[in-house]
C-alpha positions in Angstrom: -21.1 -40.5 -23.6 -23.0 -38.7 -20.9 -24.0 -35.2 -22.0 -27.1 -33.1 -22.6 -28.2 -35.1 -25.6 -28.3 -38.2 -23.5 -30.3 -36.8 -20.6 -33.9 -38.1 -20.0 -36.8 -35.7 -20.2 -39.9 -36.1 -18.0 -43.1 -34.9 -19.7 -45.9 -33.1 -17.9 -48.2 -36.1 -18.2 -45.6 -38.3 -16.5 -44.0 -40.1 -19.5 -40.2 -40.0 -19.8 -38.2 -39.6 -23.0 -35.0 -41.6 -22.8 -32.9 -38.8 -24.5 -33.2 -35.4 -26.1 -33.2 -36.6 -29.8 -36.4 -37.1 -31.8 -37.1 -38.3 -35.3 -39.2 -35.6 -36.8 -42.3 -36.6 -38.8 -41.7 -37.4 -42.5 -44.4 -38.5 -44.9 -43.9 -42.2 -45.8 -46.7 -42.7 -48.3 -46.8 -46.5 -47.6 -50.4 -47.2 -46.8 -52.5 -49.6 -48.9 -55.4 -48.5 -51.1 -57.7 -48.4 -48.1 -55.2 -46.1 -46.3 -54.3 -48.8 -43.8 -50.8 -49.5 -42.5 -48.7 -52.2 -44.3 -45.8 -54.6 -43.5 -43.5 -52.3 -45.5 -44.3 -49.4 -43.1 -43.6 -51.7 -40.2 -40.2 -52.7 -41.7 -39.3 -49.0 -42.1 -40.1 -48.3 -38.4 -38.3 -51.4 -37.3 -35.2 -49.8 -38.8 -35.8 -46.5 -37.1 -36.5 -48.2 -33.7 -32.7 -48.9 -33.6 -31.8 -45.3 -34.7 -30.9 -44.2 -31.1 -33.4 -41.4 -30.8 -35.7 -41.3 -27.8 -38.9 -40.3 -29.7 -40.2 -41.4 -33.1 -42.9 -39.3 -34.7 -44.9 -40.9 -37.4 -45.5 -39.3 -40.7 -48.8 -37.6 -41.5 -51.6 -39.8 -40.2 -54.8 -38.2 -41.4 -58.0 -37.9 -39.4 -60.2 -37.5 -42.5 -60.0 -39.9 -45.5 -61.1 -37.1 -47.9 -58.2 -34.9 -46.8 -54.9 -36.6 -47.6 -51.5 -35.0 -47.9 -50.4 -37.9 -50.1 -52.5 -40.8 -51.5 -50.4 -43.3 -49.4 -51.2 -41.7 -46.0 -52.5 -43.9 -43.2 -55.9 -42.7 -42.0 -57.3 -43.1 -38.5 -61.0 -42.4 -38.7 -62.4 -45.8 -37.7 -61.1 -49.1 -36.4 -60.4 -50.5 -39.8 -56.8 -51.6 -40.3 -56.0 -51.6 -36.6 -54.3 -55.0 -36.6 -51.9 -53.8 -39.3 -51.2 -50.5 -37.5 -50.5 -52.4 -34.2 -47.7 -54.3 -36.1 -46.1 -50.9 -37.1 -46.3 -49.7 -33.5 -44.8 -53.0 -32.2 -41.9 -52.7 -34.6 -41.3 -49.0 -33.7 -41.3 -49.5 -30.0 -39.3 -52.7 -29.9 -36.3 -50.8 -28.5 -38.2 -49.1 -25.7 -38.5 -45.7 -27.4 -41.6 -43.5 -27.6 -43.6 -43.7 -30.8 -46.2 -40.9 -31.3 -48.8 -40.7 -34.0 -48.7 -37.4 -35.9 -52.4 -36.6 -36.5 -53.3 -34.2 -39.2 -56.1 -32.7 -41.4 -54.9 -31.1 -44.6 -57.7 -28.6 -45.0 -57.2 -27.0 -48.4 -53.7 -28.6 -48.9 -54.9 -31.7 -50.7 -54.5 -32.7 -54.3 -57.5 -31.8 -56.5 -57.5 -35.3 -57.8 -58.3 -36.6 -54.3 -60.6 -33.8 -53.2 -61.6 -31.0 -55.6 -63.5 -29.1 -52.9 -61.6 -29.5 -49.6 -62.6 -27.9 -46.3 -60.8 -24.8 -45.0 -61.6 -21.9 -42.7 -62.2 -19.7 -45.8 -62.2 -20.0 -49.5 -58.7 -18.8 -50.1 -56.9 -20.8 -52.8 -53.4 -22.0 -52.7 -51.0 -20.1 -54.9 -51.6 -21.2 -58.4 -47.9 -20.8 -59.2 -47.4 -24.2 -57.6 -49.1 -25.8 -60.6 -45.9 -25.2 -62.5 -44.1 -27.7 -60.3 -46.8 -30.4 -60.4 -49.2 -29.4 -57.7 -52.9 -28.9 -58.3 -55.4 -27.8 -55.7 -59.2 -27.1 -55.8 -60.8 -24.0 -54.4 -61.6 -24.8 -50.7 -65.1 -24.7 -49.2 -65.4 -22.5 -46.0 -66.3 -24.7 -43.1 -69.6 -24.3 -41.2 -69.4 -24.3 -37.4 -70.9 -27.8 -37.5 -68.1 -28.9 -39.8 -65.5 -27.3 -37.5 -67.0 -29.2 -34.5 -66.9 -32.4 -36.6 -63.2 -31.9 -37.3 -62.5 -31.4 -33.6 -64.2 -34.7 -33.0 -62.2 -36.4 -35.8 -58.9 -35.3 -34.1 -60.2 -36.6 -30.7 -61.4 -39.9 -32.2 -58.1 -40.4 -34.0 -56.2 -39.8 -30.7 -58.3 -42.5 -29.0 -57.6 -45.0 -31.9 -53.9 -44.2 -31.7 -53.9 -45.0 -28.0 -55.7 -48.3 -28.7 -53.2 -49.1 -31.4 -50.4 -48.9 -28.8 -48.8 -45.5 -29.7 -47.2 -44.0 -26.6 -48.5 -40.5 -27.5 -49.9 -38.3 -30.3 -48.9 -35.1 -31.9 -51.3 -32.7 -33.7 -49.9 -31.1 -36.8 -50.5 -27.4 -36.5 -47.8 -26.2 -38.9 -46.8 -26.1 -42.6 -50.2 -24.8 -43.9 -52.4 -27.7 -42.8 -55.9 -27.1 -41.3 -54.9 -26.0 -37.8 -52.3 -23.7 -39.3 -54.9 -22.4 -41.7 -57.1 -21.4 -38.8 -54.2 -19.6 -37.1 -53.1 -17.6 -40.2 -55.0 -14.3 -41.1 -54.0 -15.1 -44.7 -56.2 -18.2 -44.8 -58.7 -17.5 -42.1 -60.9 -14.6 -43.1 -63.9 -15.6 -41.0 -65.9 -13.1 -39.0 -67.4 -15.6 -36.4 -66.0 -16.9 -33.2 -63.3 -18.9 -35.1 -61.9 -15.8 -37.0 -60.8 -12.3 -36.6 -58.7 -11.9 -33.4 -55.8 -14.3 -32.6 -57.8 -15.6 -29.7 -60.6 -16.6 -32.1 -58.2 -18.0 -34.7 -56.6 -20.2 -32.0 -60.0 -21.5 -30.8 -60.0 -24.5 -33.1 -56.5 -25.6 -32.0 -57.4 -25.2 -28.3 -60.7 -27.1 -28.8 -58.8 -30.0 -30.5 -56.4 -30.3 -27.6 -59.2 -30.1 -25.0 -61.3 -32.7 -26.7 -58.4 -35.0 -27.2 -57.3 -34.7 -23.6 -60.8 -35.5 -22.4 -60.8 -38.5 -24.6 -57.4 -40.1 -23.9 -57.0 -39.2 -20.2 -54.4 -37.3 -18.2 -51.5 -39.6 -18.5 -51.3 -40.0 -22.3 -48.8 -37.6 -23.9 -50.2 -35.0 -26.3 -47.8 -32.9 -28.5 -48.3 -30.1 -31.0 -46.3 -29.1 -34.1 -46.6 -25.3 -34.5 -45.1 -22.8 -36.8 -42.7 -20.4 -35.1 -43.7 -18.2 -38.0 -45.3 -18.7 -41.5 -42.5 -16.5 -42.8 -45.0 -15.0 -45.1 -46.1 -11.3 -45.3 -49.4 -10.9 -43.5 -49.4 -14.5 -42.1 -48.9 -16.0 -38.7 -45.9 -14.3 -37.0 -43.4 -15.1 -34.3 -45.3 -12.7 -32.0 -48.5 -14.6 -32.8 -46.7 -17.8 -31.9 -45.6 -16.5 -28.5 -49.1 -15.4 -27.8 -50.6 -18.8 -28.8 -48.0 -20.5 -26.6 -49.2 -18.5 -23.6 -52.7 -19.7 -24.4 -51.3 -23.3 -24.6 -49.8 -22.9 -21.2 -53.3 -23.3 -19.8 -53.8 -26.6 -21.7 -52.3 -29.9 -20.9 -49.7 -30.0 -23.7 -46.7 -32.3 -23.2 -44.3 -31.2 -26.0 -44.4 -28.2 -28.3 -42.5 -28.7 -31.6 -41.5 -25.6 -33.5 -41.1 -25.5 -37.2 -42.1 -23.0 -39.9 -43.3 -22.2 -43.4 -45.8 -24.0 -45.6 -46.1 -25.5 -49.1 -46.2 -22.0 -50.5 -43.1 -21.0 -48.4 -40.9 -24.1 -47.9 -38.8 -22.8 -45.0 -38.7 -26.3 -43.6 -36.1 -27.1 -46.2 -34.4 -23.7 -45.9 -36.0 -21.9 -48.9 -38.5 -19.0 -49.4 -40.5 -18.2 -52.6 -42.2 -15.1 -51.2 -41.6 -12.1 -49.0 -40.9 -13.4 -45.5 -42.5 -10.5 -43.8 -41.4 -9.3 -40.4 -39.8 -12.6 -39.4 -37.4 -12.8 -42.3 -34.1 -13.8 -40.8 -31.6 -11.1 -40.3 -28.2 -11.3 -42.1 -26.6 -12.3 -38.8 -28.8 -15.3 -38.3 -29.5 -16.3 -41.9 -26.6 -18.7 -42.1 -27.4 -20.4 -38.8 -27.9 -24.1 -39.6 -31.1 -24.6 -37.6 -33.7 -22.6 -39.5 -36.0 -21.8 -36.6 -33.6 -21.6 -33.7 -33.4 -17.8 -34.0 -37.1 -17.6 -32.9 -37.1 -20.5 -30.5 -35.5 -18.7 -27.5 -38.4 -16.3 -27.1 -40.9 -19.1 -27.4 -39.1 -21.2 -24.9 -39.1 -18.3 -22.5 -42.9 -18.1 -22.7 -43.6 -21.9 -22.7 -44.3 -23.9 -19.6 -44.1 -27.2 -21.5 -41.0 -28.7 -23.1 -40.0 -27.4 -26.5 -38.6 -29.3 -29.5 -37.1 -27.5 -32.5 -36.9 -29.2 -35.9 -35.3 -27.9 -39.2 -31.7 -27.8 -40.3 -29.8 -29.3 -37.3 -26.7 -31.0 -38.7 -23.9 -30.3 -36.2 -23.6 -32.0 -32.8 -22.1 -28.9 -31.1 -25.0 -26.7 -32.3 -27.4 -29.2 -30.8 -25.6 -29.3 -27.4 -25.1 -25.6 -27.3 -28.8 -25.0 -27.9 -29.8 -27.3 -25.1 -27.2 -25.7 -22.8 -28.6 -22.2 -23.6 -32.1 -23.3 -22.8 -33.4 -22.5 -26.3 -35.1 -26.0 -26.5 -35.5 -29.3 -24.7 -35.5 -31.7 -27.6 -33.7 -31.7 -30.9 -35.7 -32.8 -33.9 -33.9 -34.4 -36.8 -35.5 -35.8 -40.0 -33.8 -36.3 -43.3 -30.4 -37.3 -41.8 -32.1 -40.4 -40.3 -33.1 -41.4 -43.8 -29.6 -41.1 -45.2 -28.1 -42.7 -42.0 -30.7 -44.6 -40.0 -28.1 -45.1 -37.1 -27.3 -41.3 -36.9 -29.0 -40.8 -33.6 -27.0 -43.6 -31.9 -23.8 -42.2 -33.4 -24.6 -38.7 -32.1 -25.3 -39.9 -28.6 -22.1 -42.0 -28.5 -20.0 -39.0 -29.7 -19.0 -40.9 -32.9 -20.5 -38.4 -35.3 -19.9 -34.6 -35.3 -22.0 -33.7 -38.3 -25.1 -35.3 -39.8 -25.3 -35.9 -43.6 -27.0 -33.2 -45.6 -27.9 -34.7 -49.0 -30.6 -32.2 -49.5 -27.9 -29.7 -50.4 -26.7 -31.9 -53.3 -29.9 -33.2 -54.9 -31.6 -29.8 -55.7 -34.7 -28.2 -54.2 -37.3 -29.9 -56.4 -35.7 -33.3 -56.0 -35.6 -33.3 -52.2 -38.9 -35.0 -51.6 -38.4 -37.6 -54.3 -34.8 -38.4 -53.2 -35.7 -39.0 -49.6 -38.9 -40.8 -50.5 -37.0 -43.2 -52.6 -34.5 -43.9 -49.8 -37.4 -44.7 -47.5 -38.8 -47.0 -50.2 -35.5 -48.9 -50.2 -35.5 -49.2 -46.4 -39.1 -50.5 -46.5 -37.9 -53.2 -48.9 -35.1 -54.2 -46.4 -32.4 -52.4 -48.4 -29.9 -49.7 -47.3 -30.2 -46.2 -48.6 -28.5 -45.6 -52.0 -26.5 -42.5 -51.4 -25.1 -42.5 -54.9 -28.6 -41.9 -56.4 -28.9 -38.6 -58.1 -31.8 -36.2 -57.5 -32.9 -36.6 -61.1 -32.9 -40.3 -60.9 -34.9 -40.3 -57.7 -37.5 -37.9 -59.3 -37.8 -40.2 -62.4 -38.7 -43.1 -60.0 -40.9 -41.1 -57.7 -43.3 -39.6 -60.2 -44.7 -42.9 -61.6 -44.7 -44.4 -58.1 -46.8 -41.5 -56.7 -49.1 -41.5 -59.8 -49.6 -45.3 -59.4 -50.5 -44.9 -55.7 -53.0 -42.2 -56.6 -54.6 -44.3 -59.3 -54.9 -47.2 -56.9 -56.5 -45.1 -54.3 -59.0 -43.6 -56.8 -59.8 -47.0 -58.2 -60.5 -48.4 -54.8 -62.8 -45.5 -54.0 -64.7 -46.0 -57.3 -65.1 -49.7 -56.6 -66.3 -48.9 -53.0 -69.0 -46.5 -54.4 -70.2 -49.0 -57.0 -70.3 -52.0 -54.5 
């Protein structure tokens, strides 16, 4: 079926995406105790290689082993584990699709058990109310300028390692409350030096990361960025800020800008809000629109010189095609539906599917991560997703699994220190 979803897209660096669908990044948590890739992770991406989408984005690959979003994150900080990572890349690219490494630094958003004193632009703690649902974070340490420069180097080094592993591109995670996002937001960046204050100063870290990475990987290797269209939090990074930052990014060599929104404190990425959404709270007329961030995407797309991808809530084929036709975006990002139905992309492209599955609506907000994680676990074991699994059953499996992975990680670190 030849329509807008099936069209190729040439990137500024020269690469070509085979169609307009992308698998958004989703945290897999399948690294070993040394945070290296595993055969189970390769098996999962071998499944997604046949999904039909033109671009696969990896889950959070961390650039700093002390700043993990989950204990099972892959870390790219040195050349350890490269052979195992190459096997994942070979599995993911077997069908000729792009596979980009999403590179991230959590900043303050790391479990206290893993890092009780994480780095962040300022010493602003994460909302303690999250402890009631199982999260626990330490008070962050404000970064010195030397530590900021080191973090820039970590991103650039990870991009080089990703290229050496065979990834066809990288994406920097600048959304959802992670380190780049922390620099951009006035709620978490209260610095008074050249990295704080004005938006231009708050964007300096992001721009330095992109410039350092481009210098390291060369002109023809694709570089993408995931950026919040808004934090949807009063006093935070706004849609107006986003447009202004995009104009700054126009002077960089960015290949693909992915728009998302929210953070751990404000989970708009799953369509929910715990706090006052501030000036970007969706109007009644747009609140029921299935793609959460599409209402803000048009103004960003109008300002952007690079292709734009939007992720969050897309479920209906006609909505995707209409958004492409209106020029609101260039790539449609889909995530959770590709867990429930790993062939969903191919079905959309062939016109065999009009609406993607939306199991997140059935399992309950606090069971979403466990339910989709346990489905990925099944795929990594060579099984099909179990769509009859309840949210409660998934959570009962997920909690001991995650606790065990955390203990394994901490034990490995203790043994390394004692060796």
